[in-house]
N, C-alpha and C positions, 0 to 999 in steps of 0.2 A: 451369378448372386455372389456380395459384396459382406464380406465381416463388417459388425460396428462393435471400433471398439473404446472405454473409454480409458483415461489415462490423469492423472493428480496428479501432482506437487503444489508441496506447503513452503510454502515463505513468510519467513519471519522480518520484519523491521519497527523502526522504533521511530519518534514523534513525538517532534516536544512542535509546546502553543504556553501562552499566557493567556489571560483573561483580563484585555481592560478597554477600557473606551476612549478611541481620542480628545472628542470633545471634552468630554470630565475630567477638572485638573483632578492630580493624587493623591489626594485625600480620600474625595467622592468611588475613586476606583478604586484604597483602599479600606476605606469603611462597608463597598459592596463586593466585592468579592472575596478579602478577606489576603490570608493565604496565594492565593490562587494570582496575581502580580506577579511572580516571579515564574522565568521564566522555567518551565517543568513540563517531565514525558512520559510516553505508556510505551511499553513496548504489546508489541498487536502479530499473529499469526494468522497468516489466510491458507486456504485450501481452492488451487487453482483447479479444477477440473474440463477439459478437454471431450468431447469426444466426437466420433464419424469411420467415416467409410477408411481400413486401411489401405494404403494406394499396394498396390501387385506389384510396382519395383521395388519402392521403398521399405514396406510390410512396414509401416510407416503411417498414427495418424497427424504429427507433427513431427517440426525439427525439436522435442525438447532442449538441447539447446541453445535455440533463436528466444525460444518460452521464454526460457531463463533472460538473457540477456535484456528480452524487451520486458519484463517486470522490473529489472533492478531501472534498468532505465527512466521507466518509469518512476517508479518510486525513486529517486532520486530525482527528476522533475519536484516532483511532491514535493518532498521536505525542502528544498533549494529557497522553499518559499521563507522570508525575513518574517521572523515573529515580530 
């Protein structure tokens, strides 16, 4: 019988955006969205939990180094979208 383990990592990241409708004139965007038409950001924290059977050879459920790299890569791709 194999043991099951949980591993949680916390990641923090920042994301930016602005409210703007390209088909509206600038004045309409500013009237409707106010100060939110300028780019601004928010800080986020996400906890990622992995559950699985412990590998008898490695003693791990997942290689945490590769999971951090994967999260960082996905975060960078999401944040590289122009605002």
